[in-house]
PyMOL commands that place a pseudoatom at each C-alpha (Angstrom):
pseudoatom trace, name=CA, resn=MET, resi=1, chain=A, elem=C, hetatm=0, pos=[7.351, -2.867, -16.706]
pseudoatom trace, name=CA, resn=THR, resi=2, chain=A, elem=C, hetatm=0, pos=[4.182, -1.248, -17.928]
pseudoatom trace, name=CA, resn=SER, resi=3, chain=A, elem=C, hetatm=0, pos=[3.893, 2.539, -17.034]
pseudoatom trace, name=CA, resn=GLU, resi=4, chain=A, elem=C, hetatm=0, pos=[1.091, 1.696, -14.397]
pseudoatom trace, name=CA, resn=ARG, resi=5, chain=A, elem=C, hetatm=0, pos=[3.113, -0.480, -12.812]
pseudoatom trace, name=CA, resn=ALA, resi=6, chain=A, elem=C, hetatm=0, pos=[5.929, 1.536, -12.930]
pseudoatom trace, name=CA, resn=LYS, resi=7, chain=A, elem=C, hetatm=0, pos=[3.865, 4.164, -11.267]
pseudoatom trace, name=CA, resn=LEU, resi=8, chain=A, elem=C, hetatm=0, pos=[2.900, 2.113, -8.654]
pseudoatom trace, name=CA, resn=ALA, resi=9, chain=A, elem=C, hetatm=0, pos=[6.309, 0.881, -7.582]
pseudoatom trace, name=CA, resn=ILE, resi=10, chain=A, elem=C, hetatm=0, pos=[7.648, 4.847, -7.540]
pseudoatom trace, name=CA, resn=THR, resi=11, chain=A, elem=C, hetatm=0, pos=[4.375, 5.138, -5.365]
pseudoatom trace, name=CA, resn=LEU, resi=12, chain=A, elem=C, hetatm=0, pos=[5.479, 2.410, -2.893]
pseudoatom trace, name=CA, resn=ARG, resi=13, chain=A, elem=C, hetatm=0, pos=[9.353, 3.123, -2.758]
pseudoatom trace, name=CA, resn=HIS, resi=14, chain=A, elem=C, hetatm=0, pos=[8.122, 7.362, -1.894]
pseudoatom trace, name=CA, resn=GLU, resi=15, chain=A, elem=C, hetatm=0, pos=[5.550, 5.469, 0.707]
pseudoatom trace, name=CA, resn=GLN, resi=16, chain=A, elem=C, hetatm=0, pos=[8.545, 3.579, 1.640]
pseudoatom trace, name=CA, resn=TRP, resi=17, chain=A, elem=C, hetatm=0, pos=[10.717, 6.480, 3.086]
pseudoatom trace, name=CA, resn=VAL, resi=18, chain=A, elem=C, hetatm=0, pos=[7.753, 8.317, 4.405]
pseudoatom trace, name=CA, resn=LEU, resi=19, chain=A, elem=C, hetatm=0, pos=[6.868, 5.192, 6.582]
pseudoatom trace, name=CA, resn=ASP, resi=20, chain=A, elem=C, hetatm=0, pos=[10.791, 5.225, 7.206]
pseudoatom trace, name=CA, resn=GLN, resi=21, chain=A, elem=C, hetatm=0, pos=[10.848, 8.437, 8.635]
pseudoatom trace, name=CA, resn=VAL, resi=22, chain=A, elem=C, hetatm=0, pos=[7.625, 8.156, 10.495]
pseudoatom trace, name=CA, resn=ALA, resi=23, chain=A, elem=C, hetatm=0, pos=[8.752, 4.962, 12.174]
pseudoatom trace, name=CA, resn=TYR, resi=24, chain=A, elem=C, hetatm=0, pos=[12.252, 7.042, 12.905]
pseudoatom trace, name=CA, resn=ASP, resi=25, chain=A, elem=C, hetatm=0, pos=[10.246, 9.954, 14.820]
pseudoatom trace, name=CA, resn=LEU, resi=26, chain=A, elem=C, hetatm=0, pos=[7.966, 8.049, 16.590]
pseudoatom trace, name=CA, resn=ALA, resi=27, chain=A, elem=C, hetatm=0, pos=[11.013, 5.715, 18.232]
pseudoatom trace, name=CA, resn=GLY, resi=28, chain=A, elem=C, hetatm=0, pos=[12.771, 8.662, 19.043]
pseudoatom trace, name=CA, resn=GLY, resi=29, chain=A, elem=C, hetatm=0, pos=[9.353, 10.094, 20.549]
pseudoatom trace, name=CA, resn=ARG, resi=30, chain=A, elem=C, hetatm=0, pos=[8.964, 12.979, 17.910]
pseudoatom trace, name=CA, resn=ALA, resi=31, chain=A, elem=C, hetatm=0, pos=[6.110, 12.292, 15.574]
pseudoatom trace, name=CA, resn=THR, resi=32, chain=A, elem=C, hetatm=0, pos=[3.491, 14.835, 15.762]
pseudoatom trace, name=CA, resn=ALA, resi=33, chain=A, elem=C, hetatm=0, pos=[-0.207, 13.534, 15.964]
pseudoatom trace, name=CA, resn=ARG, resi=34, chain=A, elem=C, hetatm=0, pos=[-0.267, 15.292, 12.497]
pseudoatom trace, name=CA, resn=GLN, resi=35, chain=A, elem=C, hetatm=0, pos=[2.377, 13.338, 10.906]
pseudoatom trace, name=CA, resn=CYS, resi=36, chain=A, elem=C, hetatm=0, pos=[0.812, 10.221, 12.347]
pseudoatom trace, name=CA, resn=SER, resi=37, chain=A, elem=C, hetatm=0, pos=[-2.347, 11.070, 10.897]
pseudoatom trace, name=CA, resn=GLU, resi=38, chain=A, elem=C, hetatm=0, pos=[-1.112, 11.779, 7.291]
pseudoatom trace, name=CA, resn=THR, resi=39, chain=A, elem=C, hetatm=0, pos=[0.674, 8.809, 7.326]
pseudoatom trace, name=CA, resn=ALA, resi=40, chain=A, elem=C, hetatm=0, pos=[-2.398, 6.968, 8.175]
pseudoatom trace, name=CA, resn=VAL, resi=41, chain=A, elem=C, hetatm=0, pos=[-3.914, 8.895, 4.773]
pseudoatom trace, name=CA, resn=VAL, resi=42, chain=A, elem=C, hetatm=0, pos=[-0.942, 7.629, 2.701]
pseudoatom trace, name=CA, resn=LEU, resi=43, chain=A, elem=C, hetatm=0, pos=[-1.229, 3.911, 4.078]
pseudoatom trace, name=CA, resn=GLU, resi=44, chain=A, elem=C, hetatm=0, pos=[-4.949, 3.727, 3.355]
pseudoatom trace, name=CA, resn=ARG, resi=45, chain=A, elem=C, hetatm=0, pos=[-3.933, 5.291, -0.335]
pseudoatom trace, name=CA, resn=VAL, resi=46, chain=A, elem=C, hetatm=0, pos=[-1.055, 2.756, -0.993]
pseudoatom trace, name=CA, resn=ALA, resi=47, chain=A, elem=C, hetatm=0, pos=[-3.503, 0.194, 0.294]
pseudoatom trace, name=CA, resn=ARG, resi=48, chain=A, elem=C, hetatm=0, pos=[-6.413, 0.812, -2.102]
pseudoatom trace, name=CA, resn=LEU, resi=49, chain=A, elem=C, hetatm=0, pos=[-3.576, 1.467, -5.248]
pseudoatom trace, name=CA, resn=LEU, resi=50, chain=A, elem=C, hetatm=0, pos=[-2.641, -2.347, -4.188]
pseudoatom trace, name=CA, resn=ARG, resi=51, chain=A, elem=C, hetatm=0, pos=[-5.692, -3.742, -4.264]
pseudoatom trace, name=CA, resn=ASP, resi=52, chain=A, elem=C, hetatm=0, pos=[-6.725, -2.031, -7.675]
pseudoatom trace, name=CA, resn=HIS, resi=53, chain=A, elem=C, hetatm=0, pos=[-3.292, -3.496, -9.476]
pseudoatom trace, name=CA, resn=ALA, resi=54, chain=A, elem=C, hetatm=0, pos=[-4.428, -6.679, -8.097]
pseudoatom trace, name=CA, resn=ALA, resi=55, chain=A, elem=C, hetatm=0, pos=[-8.128, -7.084, -8.943]
pseudoatom trace, name=CA, resn=ALA, resi=56, chain=A, elem=C, hetatm=0, pos=[-6.756, -5.437, -12.344]
pseudoatom trace, name=CA, resn=ALA, resi=57, chain=A, elem=C, hetatm=0, pos=[-3.847, -8.691, -12.466]
pseudoatom trace, name=CA, resn=SER, resi=58, chain=A, elem=C, hetatm=0, pos=[-6.219, -10.915, -11.499]
pseudoatom trace, name=CA, resn=PHE, resi=59, chain=A, elem=C, hetatm=0, pos=[-9.843, -9.941, -12.934]
pseudoatom trace, name=CA, resn=GLY, resi=60, chain=A, elem=C, hetatm=0, pos=[-8.628, -8.063, -15.892]
pseudoatom trace, name=CA, resn=GLY, resi=61, chain=A, elem=C, hetatm=0, pos=[-11.094, -5.193, -14.101]
pseudoatom trace, name=CA, resn=GLY, resi=62, chain=A, elem=C, hetatm=0, pos=[-11.091, -3.457, -10.900]
pseudoatom trace, name=CA, resn=ALA, resi=63, chain=A, elem=C, hetatm=0, pos=[-12.084, -4.445, -7.481]
pseudoatom trace, name=CA, resn=VAL, resi=64, chain=A, elem=C, hetatm=0, pos=[-15.559, -5.161, -7.019]
pseudoatom trace, name=CA, resn=ASP, resi=65, chain=A, elem=C, hetatm=0, pos=[-17.020, -2.220, -3.943]
pseudoatom trace, name=CA, resn=GLY, resi=66, chain=A, elem=C, hetatm=0, pos=[-13.291, -1.839, -3.220]
pseudoatom trace, name=CA, resn=VAL, resi=67, chain=A, elem=C, hetatm=0, pos=[-13.094, -5.083, -2.591]
pseudoatom trace, name=CA, resn=VAL, resi=68, chain=A, elem=C, hetatm=0, pos=[-10.228, -8.387, -3.896]
pseudoatom trace, name=CA, resn=ASP, resi=69, chain=A, elem=C, hetatm=0, pos=[-11.330, -11.641, -4.085]
pseudoatom trace, name=CA, resn=ALA, resi=70, chain=A, elem=C, hetatm=0, pos=[-10.634, -13.168, -0.911]
pseudoatom trace, name=CA, resn=GLY, resi=71, chain=A, elem=C, hetatm=0, pos=[-9.527, -16.334, -2.887]
pseudoatom trace, name=CA, resn=VAL, resi=72, chain=A, elem=C, hetatm=0, pos=[-6.817, -14.199, -4.391]
pseudoatom trace, name=CA, resn=LEU, resi=73, chain=A, elem=C, hetatm=0, pos=[-5.315, -13.236, -0.908]
pseudoatom trace, name=CA, resn=GLY, resi=74, chain=A, elem=C, hetatm=0, pos=[-5.276, -16.511, 0.683]
pseudoatom trace, name=CA, resn=GLU, resi=75, chain=A, elem=C, hetatm=0, pos=[-2.749, -17.898, -2.487]
pseudoatom trace, name=CA, resn=ARG, resi=76, chain=A, elem=C, hetatm=0, pos=[-0.154, -16.483, -0.477]
pseudoatom trace, name=CA, resn=SER, resi=77, chain=A, elem=C, hetatm=0, pos=[2.260, -18.405, 1.016]
pseudoatom trace, name=CA, resn=GLU, resi=78, chain=A, elem=C, hetatm=0, pos=[2.910, -18.830, 4.392]
pseudoatom trace, name=CA, resn=GLY, resi=79, chain=A, elem=C, hetatm=0, pos=[5.740, -15.796, 5.473]
pseudoatom trace, name=CA, resn=ALA, resi=80, chain=A, elem=C, hetatm=0, pos=[4.896, -14.311, 2.483]
pseudoatom trace, name=CA, resn=TRP, resi=81, chain=A, elem=C, hetatm=0, pos=[4.415, -11.325, 4.547]
for i in range(1, 81): cmd.bond("trace and resi %d" % i, "trace and resi %d" % (i + 1))
show_as sticks, trace
zoom trace
């Protein structure tokens, strides 16, 4: 695993913990507006990191204007998400 892929994997595992916590708090009626807002920022950051990684893996470069070619996104099999 390259160091960039390792960093991304570590980030995803950490953010998974954050999402688990907010899901738990939401279900229990304990989630605050701040917690929800901060979680949205986390999700946006993770989405950007994944788009950048996908662009680099597919095209050998970065995303163009923050967008990965839709053809790459359409390659997943049904039920893969």
